C-alpha positions in Angstrom: -98.6 -62.4 132.2 -98.0 -58.5 131.5 -96.4 -58.3 135.0 -94.4 -61.4 134.4 -93.4 -60.1 131.2 -92.6 -56.7 133.2 -90.4 -58.2 135.4 -88.4 -60.5 132.7 -88.0 -56.8 130.7 -86.8 -55.4 134.0 -84.2 -57.9 135.1 -82.7 -58.6 131.6 -81.8 -54.6 131.7 -80.8 -55.0 135.2 -78.2 -57.4 133.8 -77.3 -55.5 130.9 -76.7 -52.5 133.8 -74.3 -54.9 135.1 -72.4 -55.3 132.1 -72.5 -51.7 131.0 -70.9 -50.7 134.7 -68.5 -53.7 133.9 -67.2 -52.1 130.8 -67.2 -48.6 132.1 -65.3 -49.5 135.8 -62.7 -52.7 134.2 -63.0 -52.9 130.4 -60.1 -54.8 130.1 -61.2 -57.5 132.4 -65.2 -57.4 131.4 -63.9 -57.6 127.6 -61.8 -61.0 128.3 -65.0 -62.3 128.8 -66.2 -61.4 125.6 -63.4 -62.8 123.6 -61.7 -59.3 123.5 -58.1 -57.8 124.1 -57.6 -54.3 123.7 -54.6 -53.6 122.4 -53.1 -50.0 123.7 -55.0 -47.2 125.6 -56.9 -46.1 122.2 -58.6 -49.8 122.5 -59.1 -50.1 126.2 -60.9 -46.3 125.4 -62.9 -47.7 122.8 -63.8 -50.3 124.9 -64.8 -48.9 127.6 -67.0 -46.4 125.4 -68.6 -48.6 123.3 -69.7 -51.6 125.3 -70.3 -49.5 128.0 -72.9 -47.2 126.0 -74.5 -50.6 123.9 -75.1 -52.2 126.9 -75.9 -49.2 129.1 -78.4 -47.7 126.6 -79.8 -50.8 125.9 -80.8 -51.4 130.2 -82.0 -47.9 130.2 -84.5 -48.4 127.6 -85.7 -51.7 129.1 -85.6 -50.6 133.0 -87.4 -47.1 131.9 -89.7 -49.1 129.5 -90.2 -51.4 132.1 -91.2 -49.2 134.9 -93.3 -46.7 133.4 -95.0 -48.9 131.0 -93.6 -47.8 128.2 -93.3 -50.1 125.1 -91.7 -48.1 122.8 -88.7 -48.2 124.7 -88.3 -52.0 124.1 -87.6 -51.4 119.9 -84.1 -49.6 121.1 -83.0 -52.6 122.4 -84.6 -54.9 120.1 -82.9 -53.2 117.8 -79.2 -53.2 119.0 -79.1 -56.7 119.8 -81.1 -57.7 116.5 -78.4 -55.8 114.8 -75.8 -57.6 116.6 -77.5 -61.3 115.7 -77.2 -60.2 112.2 -73.8 -59.4 112.3 -72.8 -62.3 114.3 -75.0 -64.8 111.8 -73.3 -62.9 108.6 -69.7 -64.0 110.6 -70.4 -67.3 111.2 -71.3 -67.6 107.3 -68.3 -65.8 106.3 -65.4 -67.1 108.9 -67.5 -70.1 110.5 -68.0 -71.4 113.8 -65.5 -70.9 116.8 -66.1 -72.7 120.0 -69.1 -71.3 121.9 -70.9 -69.6 119.1 -74.1 -70.4 120.4 -74.3 -68.5 123.8 -74.3 -65.0 122.6 -76.3 -65.5 119.2 -79.1 -67.2 121.8 -78.5 -64.3 124.3 -78.9 -61.4 122.0 -82.2 -63.8 120.0 -83.7 -64.0 123.5 -83.3 -60.4 123.8 -85.1 -59.6 120.6 -87.7 -61.8 121.3 -88.2 -60.5 125.0 -88.7 -57.0 123.6 -90.9 -58.0 120.6 -93.0 -59.5 123.4 -93.0 -56.6 125.4 -93.4 -54.3 123.1 -96.4 -56.2 121.4 -98.1 -56.9 125.0 -97.6 -53.3 126.7 -98.8 -50.1 126.2 -97.1 -48.6 122.8 -98.0 -46.5 120.1 -98.3 -47.5 116.5 -95.5 -47.7 114.5 -96.5 -45.0 112.2 -96.8 -42.6 115.0 -93.3 -43.1 116.1 -91.9 -43.1 112.5 -93.9 -40.6 110.8 
């Protein structure tokens, strides 16, 4: 089970790495797939920087953590995607549903569940040791 979980984490990290590379090399095209449009050079720069860092950091932590069997790194993408999920949930309450809204929330929730399962099953430190 650990091997399967490790492989799933690595594959999810690889998926996120491809997203990060897409935002780095073609921010306008990649953003369109997320329903985002840049208004000017500053917008393109923000998309390139923020989305590349979000998916790139998540991918690095997932892939490196899976490779090294270090589940402490799984907490970083769990927090990133968990925060995104909460933001989407708040938006859903405040502004209502939009076409296709369940898909990104399902992807974010799946990332969080996968990261927490990996953190639980793979070698890790206790939270008190990390935070304290």
